[in-house]
C-alpha positions as CSV (number, residue, x, y, z in Angstrom):
1,X,-27.1,-3.9,-21.9
2,X,-28.3,-0.3,-22.4
3,X,-30.9,0.3,-25.2
4,X,-29.6,1.9,-28.4
5,X,-29.9,5.7,-28.6
6,X,-32.0,6.5,-31.6
7,X,-32.3,10.3,-31.3
8,X,-29.8,12.8,-29.9
9,X,-31.0,16.4,-29.7
10,X,-28.2,18.8,-28.6
11,X,-28.6,22.5,-27.8
12,X,-31.4,23.0,-30.3
13,X,-32.4,26.7,-31.0
14,X,-34.8,28.2,-33.5
15,X,-35.2,32.0,-34.1
16,X,-37.9,33.7,-36.2
17,X,-36.2,37.0,-36.8
18,X,-35.4,38.3,-33.4
19,X,-38.0,36.0,-31.8
20,X,-36.6,33.0,-29.9
21,X,-39.1,30.1,-30.3
22,X,-37.0,27.2,-29.1
23,X,-34.1,27.5,-26.7
24,X,-31.4,25.0,-25.7
25,X,-33.4,21.8,-26.2
26,X,-31.5,18.6,-25.2
27,X,-32.8,15.1,-25.0
28,X,-32.3,11.5,-26.1
29,X,-34.7,8.8,-27.3
30,X,-33.8,5.1,-26.9
31,X,-35.1,2.0,-28.7
32,X,-38.2,0.7,-26.9
33,X,-39.0,4.1,-25.4
34,X,-42.3,5.9,-26.0
35,X,-41.7,9.6,-25.2
36,X,-44.7,11.8,-24.5
37,X,-43.9,15.4,-25.7
38,X,-46.3,17.9,-24.0
39,X,-46.6,21.6,-24.1
40,X,-49.3,24.3,-24.2
41,X,-50.2,26.2,-27.4
42,X,-47.3,28.4,-28.4
43,X,-44.7,26.6,-26.3
44,X,-42.5,25.5,-29.3
45,X,-43.7,21.9,-29.4
46,X,-44.6,21.9,-33.1
47,X,-41.5,23.8,-34.0
48,X,-39.3,21.2,-32.2
49,X,-41.1,18.4,-33.9
50,X,-40.5,20.0,-37.3
51,X,-36.8,20.3,-36.6
52,X,-36.5,16.7,-35.4
53,X,-38.3,15.4,-38.5
54,X,-36.1,17.5,-40.8
55,X,-39.0,19.8,-42.0
56,X,-37.5,22.9,-40.5
57,X,-33.8,23.8,-40.1
58,X,-32.6,24.8,-36.6
59,X,-30.9,28.1,-36.1
60,X,-28.3,26.3,-34.0
61,X,-27.8,22.8,-32.5
62,X,-27.6,19.3,-33.7
63,X,-30.1,16.4,-34.3
64,X,-28.8,12.9,-34.9
65,X,-31.2,10.1,-36.0
66,X,-29.8,6.6,-35.4
67,X,-26.3,8.1,-35.4
68,X,-26.8,10.0,-38.6
69,X,-26.5,13.8,-38.5
70,X,-29.7,15.3,-39.9
71,X,-28.0,18.4,-41.3
72,X,-25.0,16.6,-42.8
73,X,-27.0,13.7,-44.3
74,X,-30.6,14.7,-44.4
75,X,-31.9,12.1,-46.9
76,X,-30.2,9.2,-45.0
77,X,-31.4,10.5,-41.6
78,X,-34.9,11.1,-42.8
79,X,-35.1,7.5,-44.0
80,X,-34.8,6.5,-40.3
81,X,-38.0,8.5,-39.4
82,X,-41.6,7.6,-39.9
83,X,-44.0,10.5,-39.4
84,X,-47.8,10.8,-38.9
85,X,-48.9,14.4,-38.8
86,X,-52.1,15.5,-37.0
87,X,-54.0,15.2,-40.2
88,X,-53.2,11.8,-41.7
89,X,-51.9,12.2,-45.3
90,X,-54.3,9.7,-46.8
91,X,-56.0,9.7,-50.2
92,X,-59.7,8.9,-49.7
93,X,-60.2,7.8,-53.3
94,X,-57.5,5.1,-53.1
95,X,-57.8,1.7,-51.6
96,X,-55.6,0.9,-48.6
97,X,-53.3,-1.3,-50.7
98,X,-53.0,1.3,-53.5
99,X,-52.1,4.0,-51.0
100,X,-49.5,1.8,-49.2
101,X,-47.9,0.8,-52.5
102,X,-47.7,4.5,-53.4
103,X,-46.1,5.3,-50.0
104,X,-43.7,2.4,-50.3
105,X,-42.4,4.0,-53.5
106,X,-42.1,7.4,-51.8
107,X,-40.1,5.8,-49.0
108,X,-37.9,4.1,-51.6
109,X,-38.7,0.6,-50.4
110,X,-37.0,-1.7,-53.0
111,X,-39.5,-3.2,-55.5
112,X,-38.7,-6.8,-54.5
113,X,-39.4,-5.9,-50.8
114,X,-42.6,-3.8,-51.2
115,X,-45.1,-6.6,-51.0
116,X,-43.6,-8.0,-47.8
117,X,-43.3,-4.5,-46.3
118,X,-46.9,-3.7,-47.0
119,X,-48.1,-7.0,-45.6
120,X,-46.1,-6.5,-42.5
121,X,-47.4,-2.9,-41.9
122,X,-51.0,-4.0,-42.6
123,X,-50.7,-6.8,-40.1
124,X,-49.1,-4.7,-37.4
125,X,-51.8,-2.0,-37.8
126,X,-54.8,-4.3,-37.9
127,X,-55.5,-3.7,-41.6
128,X,-55.2,-7.2,-43.0
129,X,-58.9,-7.4,-43.8
130,X,-59.4,-4.0,-45.4
131,X,-56.7,-3.8,-48.1
132,X,-59.1,-3.5,-51.0
133,X,-61.5,-1.0,-49.4
134,X,-61.5,2.7,-50.3
135,X,-59.9,4.8,-47.5
136,X,-62.7,7.3,-47.8
137,X,-65.2,4.5,-46.7
138,X,-63.2,3.6,-43.6
139,X,-63.9,5.0,-40.1
140,X,-61.7,7.7,-38.7
141,X,-60.0,5.2,-36.4
142,X,-59.1,2.9,-39.4
143,X,-57.9,5.9,-41.4
144,X,-55.6,6.7,-38.5
145,X,-54.3,3.1,-38.6
146,X,-53.6,3.6,-42.4
147,X,-51.7,6.8,-41.5
148,X,-49.6,4.9,-38.9
149,X,-49.0,2.0,-41.5
150,X,-47.5,4.5,-44.0
151,X,-45.2,5.8,-41.2
152,X,-43.7,2.3,-40.5
153,X,-43.7,0.9,-44.0
154,X,-39.9,1.4,-44.4
155,X,-39.2,0.0,-40.9
156,X,-37.8,3.3,-39.5
157,X,-35.9,3.4,-36.3
158,X,-38.0,6.4,-35.0
159,X,-41.8,7.0,-35.4
160,X,-43.1,10.5,-34.7
161,X,-46.9,10.7,-34.0
162,X,-48.6,14.1,-33.8
163,X,-52.0,13.9,-32.0
164,X,-52.7,10.4,-33.2
165,X,-56.0,10.0,-31.3
166,X,-57.5,13.4,-32.1
167,X,-61.2,13.1,-33.0
168,X,-61.5,9.4,-32.2
169,X,-64.2,7.7,-30.1
170,X,-63.2,6.0,-26.8
171,X,-62.9,2.5,-28.4
172,X,-60.8,3.8,-31.3
173,X,-58.6,5.7,-28.8
174,X,-58.0,2.5,-26.8
175,X,-57.1,0.6,-30.0
176,X,-54.6,3.2,-31.2
177,X,-53.0,3.4,-27.7
178,X,-52.5,-0.4,-27.8
179,X,-51.0,-0.1,-31.2
180,X,-48.6,2.6,-30.1
181,X,-47.4,0.6,-27.1
182,X,-46.8,-2.4,-29.4
183,X,-44.8,-0.3,-31.9
184,X,-42.8,1.0,-29.0
185,X,-41.4,-2.4,-28.3
186,X,-39.3,-2.3,-31.5
187,X,-39.0,1.4,-32.4
188,X,-38.4,4.7,-30.6
189,X,-41.7,6.6,-30.5
190,X,-42.3,10.3,-30.0
191,X,-45.9,11.0,-29.1
192,X,-46.9,14.7,-29.4
193,X,-50.2,15.3,-27.7
194,X,-52.4,17.6,-25.6
195,X,-54.2,14.7,-24.0
196,X,-52.6,14.1,-20.7
197,X,-54.3,10.8,-19.8
198,X,-53.0,9.5,-23.1
199,X,-49.4,10.1,-22.0
200,X,-50.0,8.2,-18.7
201,X,-51.7,5.3,-20.6
202,X,-49.1,5.0,-23.3
203,X,-45.7,6.5,-22.6
204,X,-42.6,5.3,-20.8
205,X,-41.2,8.8,-20.3
206,X,-42.6,12.4,-20.5
207,X,-41.2,15.8,-21.4
208,X,-42.9,19.2,-21.1
209,X,-41.9,22.2,-23.1
210,X,-42.8,25.8,-22.0
211,X,-41.8,29.1,-23.6
212,X,-39.4,27.2,-25.8
213,X,-37.5,25.4,-23.0
214,X,-37.8,21.9,-21.6
215,X,-39.1,22.4,-18.1
216,X,-39.7,18.7,-17.2
217,X,-38.1,15.4,-18.3
218,X,-38.6,12.2,-16.3
219,X,-39.4,8.5,-16.8
220,X,-43.0,7.6,-16.2
221,X,-41.9,5.5,-13.2
222,X,-40.3,8.6,-11.7
223,X,-43.4,10.7,-12.5
224,X,-45.7,8.2,-10.8
225,X,-43.6,8.3,-7.7
226,X,-43.8,12.1,-7.8
227,X,-47.6,12.0,-8.4
228,X,-48.0,9.6,-5.4
229,X,-46.8,12.5,-3.3
230,X,-45.4,12.7,0.2
231,X,-48.2,14.5,1.9
232,X,-51.3,13.8,3.8
233,X,-54.5,15.8,3.9
234,X,-56.0,15.8,7.4
235,X,-59.5,17.1,8.3
236,X,-60.9,17.0,11.9
237,X,-64.2,17.7,13.5
238,X,-62.7,20.2,15.9
239,X,-59.9,22.8,15.5
240,X,-56.5,21.1,15.3
241,X,-53.1,22.2,16.7
242,X,-50.3,22.3,14.1
243,X,-47.6,22.4,16.7
244,X,-48.8,19.1,18.2
245,X,-48.8,17.5,14.7
246,X,-45.4,18.9,13.9
247,X,-43.9,16.9,16.8
248,X,-45.0,13.6,15.4
249,X,-42.3,11.2,14.0
250,X,-41.7,11.4,10.3
251,X,-43.8,14.6,9.9
252,X,-41.6,17.1,8.1
253,X,-43.9,20.1,7.9
254,X,-47.5,21.1,8.6
255,X,-49.4,23.6,6.4
256,X,-52.7,24.8,8.0
257,X,-55.4,25.0,5.3
258,X,-58.3,25.9,7.7
259,X,-58.8,25.7,11.5
260,X,-59.7,22.0,11.1
261,X,-57.7,21.1,8.0
262,X,-54.0,20.7,7.3
263,X,-51.5,19.3,4.8
264,X,-48.7,17.2,6.5
265,X,-45.6,16.6,4.4
266,X,-43.3,13.6,5.0
267,X,-40.1,12.3,3.4
268,X,-39.9,8.6,4.0
269,X,-42.3,6.6,6.2
270,X,-46.0,7.5,5.9
271,X,-47.1,8.8,9.4
272,X,-50.8,8.1,8.9
273,X,-51.1,5.7,11.8
274,X,-49.4,8.1,14.2
275,X,-51.5,11.0,12.9
276,X,-54.7,9.1,13.5
277,X,-53.6,8.1,17.0
278,X,-52.8,11.8,17.8
279,X,-56.2,13.0,16.5
280,X,-57.9,10.4,18.7
281,X,-55.9,11.2,21.8
282,X,-56.5,15.0,21.3
283,X,-60.2,14.4,20.9
284,X,-60.3,16.4,17.6
285,X,-62.5,13.8,15.8
286,X,-61.1,12.4,12.5
287,X,-63.1,13.3,9.4
288,X,-60.5,12.7,6.7
289,X,-57.0,11.4,6.4
290,X,-55.8,10.7,2.9
291,X,-52.7,10.9,0.6
292,X,-52.6,14.2,-1.3
293,X,-52.0,12.7,-4.7
294,X,-51.2,15.0,-7.6
295,X,-52.3,14.5,-11.2
296,X,-50.2,15.0,-14.3
297,X,-52.6,17.9,-15.1
298,X,-51.6,19.6,-11.9
299,X,-47.9,19.1,-12.7
300,X,-48.5,20.4,-16.2
301,X,-50.4,23.5,-15.0
302,X,-47.8,24.2,-12.3
303,X,-44.9,24.1,-14.8
304,X,-46.6,26.0,-17.7
305,X,-48.7,28.7,-16.0
306,X,-46.0,31.4,-15.8
307,X,-46.9,34.7,-14.4
308,X,-44.6,36.5,-16.8
309,X,-45.0,34.8,-20.2
310,X,-42.4,35.2,-22.8
311,X,-43.9,36.9,-25.8
312,X,-44.0,34.3,-28.5
313,X,-46.2,32.6,-30.9
314,X,-45.5,29.1,-32.2
315,X,-45.2,28.8,-35.9
316,X,-46.9,25.5,-36.8
């Protein structure tokens, strides 16, 4: 059975005067999915997040949250969203419990359900032992947990997290990533971040926005297959002959990088064994033979380093 679609974004546009900030954005978010939303500064990422959370009206297009149209029924749709902005909206002079009770009222959690909702959110976010402590006396990592707790108090279908690990130490980052993965089991999560390893460690799918348009959208499994690559890097002690290498079975193309270095692309079976045997028979001397594996950073740079940038500045 297919997972329930929690967000539908259809042909989303946003103009600022004559300036087009977001153009024809389309995507879906399913229950159990953690979507990494990436983009360079000025790409339209924050503008898109604001439109999805109902904080900014689109110039055109449609956003549905859990089958509720955000423009037709904004209050009802927003009740299905939990949001943690980059700066957690916490009050340092309140205790954790006081703050969560306050947020429960803001989220219109019925009075007879508030206690259970707060207890559940505290437990899920690892805050059970700090309910009576002042938020201002907590570490930044625990303050971030409090911010996430307020976002899930009303048990929303969708949770949007904007840079949730910014400024945290490595141990705190690991804990927050674990929490995000756990939340992703029962919610749909949108994770907006600049930290590429965070996407690979946390997300089940990834999208990249550039110059207001989605330029990449794949599941993490598909991305991992792409990153694994279908190319070998070959370096030899003596000059190699690309024509000889090109004749090998399963070698699709050969790109000469230097007189003794080449990239060999292949489609299906890895020809490493045949390449090594060829190098030995030709007496070139094998120095290196390895998969040319890409990184998410390389994919990101390739997609977002346009030679002709569209003049735009993201409005945060």
